[in-house]
C-alpha positions as CSV (number, residue, x, y, z in Angstrom):
1,M,15.5,-1.1,42.6
2,N,19.0,-1.4,43.3
3,E,18.4,0.9,46.1
4,A,16.3,-1.8,47.5
5,L,18.1,-4.6,46.4
6,N,21.5,-2.8,48.7
7,S,19.4,-1.6,51.5
8,L,17.6,-5.5,52.0
9,K,21.9,-6.8,51.7
10,Q,22.9,-4.2,54.3
11,R,20.2,-5.3,56.8
12,Y,21.2,-9.3,56.0
13,E,25.2,-8.8,56.5
14,E,24.3,-6.4,59.8
15,L,22.2,-9.5,60.6
16,Q,24.8,-12.0,59.9
17,T,26.9,-9.8,62.1
18,R,25.3,-10.1,65.5
19,G,25.0,-13.3,64.8
20,K,21.3,-13.7,64.9
21,L,20.1,-15.8,61.8
22,D,21.3,-19.6,62.5
23,E,22.8,-21.9,59.9
24,S,20.1,-22.4,58.0
25,A,18.5,-18.9,58.0
26,Q,21.4,-17.8,56.3
27,A,21.5,-20.3,53.6
28,L,17.8,-19.4,52.5
29,F,18.8,-15.7,52.3
30,A,21.6,-16.2,50.6
31,E,19.6,-17.9,48.2
32,L,17.2,-15.1,48.2
33,M,19.8,-12.0,47.4
34,A,21.6,-14.5,45.1
35,E,18.1,-15.1,43.3
36,A,17.4,-11.3,43.5
37,E,20.4,-10.3,41.7
38,R,19.7,-12.8,39.2
39,L,16.4,-11.2,38.6
40,Q,17.5,-7.9,38.9
41,A,20.0,-8.0,35.9
42,S,17.5,-10.6,33.5
43,N,15.0,-7.2,34.2
44,L,17.8,-4.5,33.5
45,T,18.2,-6.7,30.1
46,L,14.1,-7.3,29.5
47,R,14.4,-3.3,29.2
48,R,17.3,-2.4,27.8
49,T,15.7,-4.9,24.0
50,I,12.2,-3.3,24.6
51,L,13.8,-0.4,24.4
52,R,16.1,-1.0,21.1
53,S,12.7,-2.7,20.1
54,S,10.6,0.3,20.6
55,S,13.3,2.7,19.0
56,K,13.5,0.8,16.0
57,E,9.8,0.3,15.3
58,S,9.4,4.3,15.9
59,R,11.9,4.7,13.1
60,M,9.3,2.7,11.2
61,S,5.9,4.0,11.9
62,T,7.7,7.5,11.2
63,K,9.0,6.2,7.6
64,L,5.6,5.2,6.7
65,R,3.4,7.5,8.1
66,D,5.5,9.8,6.0
67,A,5.0,8.1,3.0
68,L,1.0,8.1,3.1
69,Y,1.1,11.5,3.8
70,E,2.7,12.4,0.8
């Protein structure tokens, strides 16, 4: 995802430097890029939280499984 976002940023900057975007389009693209970055950071945080949560659950289920097999 990060590569895709970087590619979009690069294309946006190229259009901006060529002057092919008017002011309202530049503002819209800047807002969309900021939102995409915010969502990407939020996605990363959620992934880390899920990984931490699932690792705790797996340890607990292993202990429970071992107790049940005894």
